C-alpha positions as a Markdown table, in Angstrom:
| # | Residue | x | y | z |
|---|---|---|---|---|
| 1 | Met | 0.0 | 0.0 | 0.0 |
| 2 | Cys | 2.8 | 2.5 | 0.8 |
| 3 | Arg | 4.6 | 1.9 | -2.4 |
| 4 | Asn | 2.6 | 4.8 | -3.8 |
| 5 | Ile | 4.1 | 7.3 | -1.4 |
| 6 | His | 7.0 | 8.9 | -3.3 |
| 7 | Thr | 9.6 | 11.5 | -2.3 |
| 8 | Leu | 8.1 | 14.9 | -2.9 |
| 9 | His | 11.0 | 17.1 | -1.8 |
| 10 | Asn | 13.6 | 18.7 | -4.1 |
| 11 | Phe | 12.0 | 18.0 | -7.5 |
| 12 | Glu | 11.5 | 20.2 | -10.4 |
| 13 | Pro | 8.7 | 20.9 | -11.0 |
| 14 | Ala | 7.6 | 20.9 | -7.4 |
| 15 | Ala | 5.1 | 18.5 | -6.0 |
| 16 | Thr | 1.6 | 19.2 | -7.1 |
| 17 | Asp | -1.5 | 19.5 | -4.8 |
| 18 | Asp | -2.7 | 16.1 | -6.1 |
| 19 | Glu | 0.6 | 14.4 | -5.2 |
| 20 | Val | 0.6 | 15.9 | -1.7 |
| 21 | Arg | -3.0 | 14.8 | -1.2 |
| 22 | Ala | -2.3 | 11.3 | -2.6 |
| 23 | Ala | 0.6 | 10.8 | -0.2 |
| 24 | Ala | -1.5 | 11.9 | 2.8 |
| 25 | Leu | -4.3 | 9.6 | 1.8 |
| 26 | Gln | -1.9 | 6.6 | 1.4 |
| 27 | Tyr | -0.3 | 7.4 | 4.8 |
| 28 | Val | -3.7 | 7.5 | 6.5 |
| 29 | Arg | -4.8 | 4.3 | 4.7 |
| 30 | Lys | -1.7 | 2.5 | 5.9 |
| 31 | Ile | -2.0 | 3.7 | 9.5 |
| 32 | Ser | -5.7 | 3.0 | 9.8 |
| 33 | Gly | -5.4 | -0.4 | 8.0 |
| 34 | Thr | -8.3 | 0.4 | 5.6 |
| 35 | Thr | -8.6 | 1.9 | 2.2 |
| 36 | Lys | -12.2 | 2.9 | 2.7 |
| 37 | Pro | -13.4 | 3.8 | 6.2 |
| 38 | Ser | -16.8 | 2.9 | 7.5 |
| 39 | Lys | -19.4 | 5.6 | 7.8 |
| 40 | Ala | -18.7 | 5.8 | 11.5 |
| 41 | Asn | -15.0 | 6.5 | 10.8 |
| 42 | Ala | -15.2 | 8.6 | 7.6 |
| 43 | Glu | -15.1 | 12.0 | 9.3 |
| 44 | Ala | -12.0 | 11.1 | 11.4 |
| 45 | Phe | -10.4 | 9.5 | 8.4 |
| 46 | Asp | -11.0 | 12.6 | 6.2 |
| 47 | Arg | -9.9 | 15.0 | 8.9 |
| 48 | Ala | -6.6 | 13.0 | 9.3 |
| 49 | Val | -6.0 | 13.2 | 5.6 |
| 50 | Asp | -6.6 | 17.0 | 5.6 |
| 51 | Glu | -4.3 | 17.5 | 8.6 |
| 52 | Ile | -1.5 | 15.4 | 7.2 |
| 53 | Glu | -1.8 | 17.1 | 3.8 |
| 54 | His | -1.5 | 20.5 | 5.6 |
| 55 | Ala | 1.5 | 19.4 | 7.6 |
| 56 | Thr | 3.2 | 18.0 | 4.5 |
| 57 | Arg | 2.7 | 21.3 | 2.7 |
| 58 | His | 4.4 | 23.1 | 5.6 |
| 59 | Leu | 7.2 | 20.6 | 5.7 |
| 60 | Leu | 7.9 | 20.8 | 2.0 |
| 61 | Ala | 7.8 | 24.6 | 2.1 |
| 62 | Asp | 10.3 | 24.7 | 5.1 |
| 63 | Leu | 12.8 | 22.1 | 3.9 |
| 64 | Val | 16.1 | 23.4 | 2.5 |
| 65 | Ala | 17.9 | 21.5 | -0.2 |
| 66 | Val | 21.6 | 21.8 | -0.9 |
| 67 | Ala | 21.5 | 19.5 | -3.9 |
| 68 | Pro | 20.1 | 20.6 | -7.2 |
| 69 | Pro | 16.5 | 19.6 | -7.9 |
| 70 | Lys | 15.9 | 16.2 | -9.4 |
| 71 | Asn | 14.0 | 15.8 | -12.7 |
| 72 | Arg | 10.8 | 13.7 | -12.3 |
| 73 | Glu | 11.1 | 12.0 | -15.7 |
| 74 | Glu | 14.7 | 11.0 | -15.1 |
| 75 | Glu | 14.0 | 9.6 | -11.6 |
| 76 | Ala | 10.9 | 7.7 | -12.9 |
| 77 | Ala | 13.0 | 6.2 | -15.7 |
| 78 | Lys | 15.7 | 5.1 | -13.2 |
| 79 | Ala | 12.9 | 3.5 | -11.0 |
| 80 | Arg | 11.5 | 1.6 | -14.0 |
| 81 | Ala | 15.0 | 0.4 | -14.9 |
| 82 | Arg | 15.6 | -0.9 | -11.4 |
| 83 | Ala | 12.2 | -2.6 | -11.3 |
| 84 | Glu | 12.8 | -4.2 | -14.7 |
| 85 | Lys | 16.3 | -5.4 | -13.6 |
| 86 | Ser | 14.9 | -6.9 | -10.4 |
| 87 | Gly | 12.2 | -8.7 | -12.3 |
| 88 | Arg | 9.6 | -7.3 | -9.9 |
| 89 | Tyr | 7.2 | -6.6 | -12.8 |
| 90 | Ala | 8.0 | -9.4 | -15.1 |
| 91 | Pro | 5.0 | -10.8 | -16.9 |
| 92 | Arg | 3.6 | -14.0 | -15.4 |
| 93 | Val | 3.5 | -17.2 | -17.4 |
| 94 | Ala | 0.2 | -19.1 | -17.0 |
């Protein structure tokens, strides 16, 4: 479930609102142990996502980077190459 949380700091272009929201949602899903809360827990779940999203935005705004920003496409290509090399996403033979 947490494989979808990616590093958001020090990228060019900067993390989008959707990326920050998705990371907060994945975090709350992992901590709560559910991808869809019950009606009784929906308000607490949504509030937690909002608060974590807010804290993440503040964190990203306050972090200082000494290295040059990374390029999203280049980093994604490196990740795909690592996954391919490891065989993680190899097609299954039936």
